[in-house]
Each structure stands twice: as C-alpha cells, then as structure tokens.
N, C-alpha and C positions, 0 to 999 in steps of 0.2 A: 281616293277612297270614296265609296258610295255606301249609303245606308238607306234601306227601304223598309217601310213599316207595314207588315202584312197582318198584324193583329194587335190587340190591346191598344189600339189607336182611338182615343176619345171614347174608350169603353174599358171595362176592367177584365175582360176575358179574352182568351185566344192568343196569348203572347207568341209572336213570331216576328223577329227582326233580322233582316238579311244584310250582312256586311260583306262588301266586295272590296278586296284589297290585294295588290300584287298578283292579280289574276286568279285569286282563290275566293271561294264563296263560303262564308262562315254564317251558319244560322244560329241565332240566339233564341233558344226555346222553340218548342213546337207544340203549342197547347190547343186544347179544344175550345171552340167558341161556345158559350152557354147563353141561351136566351130562349126565344120561342122555338118550339120543336122543329117546325118546318124550315125556318131560316137556319137554325143550327145544323140540321142535317145536311143541307146543301152547301153551306159554307165549309163545314168540316170535311165533307166528302171530296170537294174539288179544291185541291191545294192551289194557291194563287201564284205558284212558281214551279219551275221544272225541278222536281225532286232529284232527278239523276244528276243535275248540274251542281248540286250542293256538295262541297268537299268535306265538311265536318259540321256536326251539331254540338254546340256547347249548351248544356242544360243547367239552369240555375237551381231548380229544385223540382220535387216530385208532384206537386199539386197538379190536378188535371188540366187547369187552364194554362199550364206551362209545359206539361209533358204528354198530355192525353192523346195527341194525334201522331205520336211517334210511330206506332205500328203502320198507320196509313202512309207516312213518309217513306218508310222502308218498303212497303208494298208497292209504292209508286216509283221505286227505282233508286232511292238513296242507298249508297253503298259505303259511305264513310263511317268514321268512328263517332260514337256518342259519348262525349266527355262530361263527367259529372263527379260529385263526391261519392265516396263508398256508401254512405247511408242513403243517398238519393238512388243509387243503383238498387240497393236492397228494397227500398220502398217501391220503386217502379216495378220490381219483379212481382209484387202482389197487386199493385194498383192498376197496371195496364191490363193484367188478366181479369181483374174484377170489372174494369170498364168494358172489356170485350163480352163478358158474361151478361152484364146489364144490357148492352146493346142487343145481344141475341134475344133476351127475354122481351125487350121492348119491340123489336121487329116482329117477333112471333105474334105479339098482341095486336100490333098495328096491321099486320097482314091478314089477320082474321077479320078485322073491320073492313079492310080494303077489298077482301074477297066478297063480302056481303054487298059491296057497292060496285062489284065487277071491275075493280081497278087492279092493275098489275102489281105483283108483290115487289117490295123493296128489299135491298140487302143491307146488312149492317155496314157501318163505315169500315170496320175491320173485324176479324174473327179472333178466336182464342189462338189459333195457329199463327196468325199474323203477329199477335202480341208476343208470343213465345219466340218467334223468329227474330223479332227486333231486339230482344235481350242479348242476342249473340254479339251485337255491335257496341255494347256498353263498355266503357273503360273507366275505372274508378281512379280518383286523384285526391290526395289529401290537401287540407288547407295550407296555404303558404308554400306550396311546392311548385316552383315554376316548371312549366311543361311546354316544350317547343311544338306548336301545331304544325308550322311550316318554317322554312328559312325566313327569318325576319318577322315572325309572329310568335310571341310567347304568351301563354295563358297562365294566370295565377288565380286561384280561388281564395276568397276570404269569407269568414263566417258572417252570414247575413242575419242570424238570430231570429229567423222567421218560423221555420219548422226544422225538424231534424234533417241535417244535411244541406240546408239551404245555403246558397253561396252568392256573394258579390263576385262578378266576373270582371277581371282586369286583363285586357289585351295590350301588351306592349309591342308596338308595331314600328318596324323600319319601313316607312312608306316609300316605295321605289319611285312612284310618280311625282310626289312632292319633294322627295329627297329630305324628308324630315322624320324624326323619331317622335311618335305620338302615343299617348296612353288613352285607350278607350275603356271607360268603366261603365258596366251595366249593373245597376243595383239589384236586378231581380226584384223580389219582394223583400223590402227591408223590415226587419222585426223591430221590437221595442226594447229599450233598456229596462233593466230591473224586473223582467218577467221571470216567472218560475221555470224550471226545467232546463232551459237553454241559456247559453252565454249571450251577452249583449252583442249587437252588431259591431263588426270591426270598423274602426275609423281609418279612412284612407287619407293620405296627405296630398295626393295630386291626381288630377284628371284633365286631359286636354279636351276630350269629348265625353260627355256624360249622358247616359240614357237612364232616367230615373222614374220610378213608379210614383203615383200620386193618388192612390186609392182614397186616402183621407186628407188630401191636400187642402181642403177647406174646412176641416173639423178638428176638434180636440177630443181625445178620449177621456172618459172618467178615470179617476185614479184606480189602480188595481185593487187596493183595499176597499174602496167604495163598491167595486164590482163584486168582490167576495161578500161584502155585507148585503148587497142586493140579492145575490144568489141565496144566501142564508134566509133572508126574509121571504123570498118567493117560495122556497121549499117549505118553510114553516106555515105560510099562509095557505098554500095548496093542501098541505097535510091537514090543517085545521078545518078545511072544507070537506075533507074526506076524498080529495081528488088525486089525480095523477098528474105528474109533471112530464110533458112530452118535449124532448129537446132534439130538433134536427141539428146535427153537428157534423162538420167535416171529419171524416174518419182519421185523418192524419193531422195532428197538431191540436185542433180544438178539442177533440174527444179526450186526448191524454191530459190536457191542461184542466179540463172540467173534472176528470176523475181525480186528479191530484188535488184540486181545490176542495172537492167534496171530501176527500180523505182528510184534509186538514180540519174541515168542519166536524168530521166524525171524531178525530182525535181530541178536539177542543170541546166536544159534547154540545155543539151549537145547533144541531139538528136532531130530530127524534131518534132515539135508539131503535135499532132493528128495522129502520125504514129501508126496504129493499131498493137497491140501485142496480139497474140493468144496462149493460152496453150490448145492444142488439144489432150487431154489424160484424159479419165475418171479416170484412176488410179492416175495420177498426181493431179487431182482436189481433189480426196478423200484424198490423202496423204497430200496435202496442208491444207486441213481441219484439219487433225490430227496435223500438225505443229501448227496450230492456237490454238489447245487444250492444248499445252504444253509450255506455255510461261516461265515456270520455268526452261526450258532448254536453254533459250536465253542468249547470252552474253551481255556485257555492250554496245557494238557498236549498236546493233539493239534496245536495250532499249532506248538509247539516240536518235536514229533516230526516233523512235515512238514519244518520248516526243517533239523533235524539230519540227516535222511536224504535231503535234496534230492529228496523224493518228494512230488509234488502229490496223490497218491491214497493215503490211508491204508487204503483198502479193496481195494487191488489189489497183488499182488506175484507173483513168479515161480512159486511153488508153488500159487497160488490159481486155481481153475477155477470159473467160473460156468456151470452147465448149465441152459439154458432149455428146449430141446426135449424132448419125450417120448422120442425116440430116444436122446438123450444120457443121459437119466435111466436108461433101461433098460440101457444099456451098463454102468452102475455095478454092476449085478447080477452081472456076469461078472468083476469085479475079484478077483484072487487074492492080490495083494500088499497090505500095510498101507496104509490111507488114513483120512482124516477126512472124514466126510460130514455136513454140517449141512443140515437140511431142515425145512420146516414141515409140520404145525402144531406149535405149542409144547406142546400137551397131547396130541399124538399121536392126535387124533380124526379127522383127515381129511388128504387131500393125499398127496404122494409119500413122506413119512416112513413111512407104513404099509407101503409096498412094501419099503423098506429094513429095517424092523424084521422083517417077515415073512421076508426072505431071510437075516437075520443073527442072529436071536434065539436060535437053537438051536445056535450055535457058541460054545463056551466060550472061544475065543481073543478073541472080540470084546467090546467094552464099549459099553453104552448109557449115555450121560451126560445126566442131567437137570439143567438149569440154570435152572429157573423154577418158580414155584408151580403145582401141579397140582390142578385142581378135583376134588371127589369124583365118583366114577362115570365118570372118564375113563380111557383106556388109560394115560396118563401117570401117574396116581395109582396104578394097579395095578402099574406097573413100579417106582415108588418103594417100594411096599409089598412088592415082590419076590414077588408071587403066583406060585406055581410053574407055573401054566398060565394063559395069557391068550388071549383071542379077538381075531383080526385078520381082518377081512373075513368074520366068521362062522365061521372055522375055528380050532381050538385049536392052540396052539403051546406047547412047553415052554420055560421061561425058563432057558437054560443060559449065556447071555452074562452077563458081569459087569454090575452096575448100580451106577453112582456118581452122587452128587449134589453139586452146588456151588451153595450159596445166596448166596455172596459176590458173584455177578454180578447179583443182583436189582436191578431198576430202581426198587423200592419202598423208601422209608425204613423202617428198623426201629423198634422201640419207642423206643430212645434218641433217634434222629434225629427221630421224630415229636414227642417231648416237647421237644426243643430248638427245633423249629420253632414249636410253640404257645407256648413260653416267651418268644419274642420279641414276642408280642402285648402291647403296653403297655396298650392299651384292651381288656380281657378280655371275651370273649363272655358275654352273659347266658344264652344257650341254645346248647348244643353237641349236635350229632347225629353219632353214630358209625356210619359206613356202610362198605361195601366190605371186610368182614372176616368170617371165620367166627365163630360165636358166642364161642368161647373167646378168640380174639384181640380181638374187639370189646369184650367185657365187661372183659377185663384192661386194655385201654387206657383204657376209660371210668373204671375204678377209679383208674388212675394219674393221670388228669387231675383227679379229685376229691381224691385224697389228697395228691398231690405238688404240684399247682398250684392246688388249692382252687377249681376252676371250679364254679359252681353249675349246676344243671339240665342235667346231662350224661345223655343218653338214647341207648339203642341201639334204634332204631325197628324194629318188626315190619313185614313186608311189607304194604303197603297202608295203614299207619297214618298218620293225618292229625293235624297240630298247628296250632292257631291261636295266633298270637303277637301 
C-alpha cells in the first residue's frame, strides 16, 4: 500500500490524499487550495497526478477545500464514482455550481485588467458546465453502511460532526501485497462534541493507519457558552454605537450555526428587539434549505429547541431576512440603522462579503466579526491581523471598523478534543499521518500523540511525499 499527500500537507487547504492498494487508486478528497490568488490558480488548475488513472474518489464532506476541485478532476479525465454521504451530495450540487459562477466572475474581472496590460486572457479552473457534469458521478451512501469499493476494499462512513453530511472515512483493506487485513481511517474534518445542530463525532475503536486533521492541534477553543456570550456582547456594543456588524462566514456550517445562535438570543431577549439580521448569500440560502431537508442529522439540543419554541424552522424567525437577488444585496449598502449582515465567503476572498466590507470598513461604528480560521494571504487573515490598510477589489481601504474574533464557534475539534478522539482507539494505529494543519499546529499535535498517547510512527508529511506501508 502506498499513500501520497498532494494537498493539506503542512497547510489547511486543498485536501487530496492518494491511496494505492491492490492495483487500485483511491483519492481521498479533491479540494481547492486557498491562498494567494496567483498561487491558488496555478496549483488548482494543474492537478499533481493523472486524473484518468484514479479509480474512485471518496469524499469526506462538501467544504470547498475538500470538494472544490472535483469538476476539474472530472474534466481532466477521471471517470470513476464519487462516493459521499447523501447530504454531501446535496450540498455539492449547489456549492460546486456556486464555485464555478464565482470563478467566472473573477476571471471576467481579471481579464479586463489583463487586457489593459496587453496580457493574454486566462480561463477559469472549471465552468458551470464542468460542475454540472461532475455531479453525474456522485453516489450517496448512509452512515454505517459498508460499501464494497473493489474486491478486498470496503468503505464505511461514520458521522464526523463537522458540517451536515461530513464523514470519517474507514477503509477495511485486504492488502494483497502484505497479505494482511488493515483498516485505514481518514478523519476528514473532525467536529466538536456538544455543539448545536449536528450530532457529536462518532468514536471509532480501531485504526491500523490513521490520517487525521490538525487545524487546531496546538490550541484550545473557548467554551461554546462563552462564545455565545461574546456574540451577544458584540451585537449589543455595535448596536450601541449605531453601527453594523459584518460577518464573513462560510455558507455551509458556520452560517447555519450563527443563525441558530442568534435565534436563541432573540428567544431569550438578549439582543435588541427588531434588530434586522441579514443572510446575504445565495449559496448560504440554498445550503440552509438543504439543512432543513436533513432533520435526521440533528442532535438532541436543536430537537428540544424546536419543541420548546413550537417552531419547526430553527433557521427562520421574525428578524431574519434572507437576501437572494443582487438588487436586494445592493440595498443593504444604503442601510443607515444598525443591522447584522452575514455573508460569504468565510475568508473574505470572493462573493458579496467584499462589497459589504468595502462599504463599511472605514466606519468606526461598525464591527467586522471573524468566526472561523483564516488562511494565510487572505483578506480574512489580514483583518484578523488588523492591518491598517487592506485591498478590496484592488483598491486600498483604511481599517477603521472594530475587528473581533470568536473561535468558539469553530466546527473543528481543538487539541484536547482531537486527543480525546484518538484516545478512544483501542487498537492503536501503527502509522499516523498528520494533515490539514499549519506546521506549528501539525507538529505540536504530532508531539502530543507521541508523548501523551505513545503512538509510534507519527509523521507530518510534506507536499507530494509518498509512503509505502
């Protein structure tokens, strides 16, 4: 068996891991790399392996850094099945098309600038047609339902508790070369226990080979109740200044949790009455609709909330407004009274959030609230670092708005939660690979696994590095 790491190696984006066993190639995830525009474009456009030689893609969940380059994979010659959970397939149906649309807009904008410089035009990584074509290869699978990928290789999904449909991948392999039966477990993105909406991550009892994320491998999150209290304070303080709260949020997962948390604050009368809340993202609106279609994924907390409030929709309430059209979005630029505006993208790299930031960043009454991890070289990271001047659409803007961060809403397990999850493995892995974390987080988590849980052969692979097991 061989494993080669083509993405999310010593970084958090672009998840792609290629497993070769029994003469077959299994790709775990096919995500977009997110970072500086030029580097991202070239890395995403040129796949680092022969797409046509891959036999099957196993997809852990729908976030773009795990699924976003699937249309390019198919366009490049991949003809196999794409296996994921039912909810992941539903989310990808809207997210991949949205990604293609954003690329089209971005390329149009860039090509106008390139034309002025007498540079040749560039093409998007993939088109809307490519995205739709790739959806034909998706196959849905339920949690806990073993599925034979090939003779001697069986796939089972377990709930990862990260976003709707997210899965821990378990491959039970009869390895012909080593004449051994081995279980390879890929964590995908592990969620956190005791979060609202979704169930806790499933606990597995064995893994011979473990590939595990480490986004927060060197940090602890604030308590969820502390995060809700901080959200309440930020909303009230911004309202008191007569300002607007601008929230870049991932359209899938983070937006739904924020809406649910704000709904709780409304029910408990902890924030001003009639304060308008806007979700300005067609993708988030579509994704929220898919969340509504999968109540079987809800945990006990949200079920009790629905029963207690006699409200069948935890994502809709009187103060909540979902703005789909461009005209509705533009109207928000003329708001003069306090409001909360939640918009994608989560790292403030594309989409409507850029317009809201441009129009509100230079007003000291306003607050920009960051509620997720921000990749290096993104506008979101520059805002977290409170750089005094940032560029939006190529123009410079002075950062006068307040910038606040809340990490307690993270959908990723922190160091303690990751160690608790690996600690439940009764049959311990003989080889562990740490992925999906910046170097400091990945190496810190690797050291903890070795020193605290005494796991052997813990490695933080480099990009492109190959291992024979």
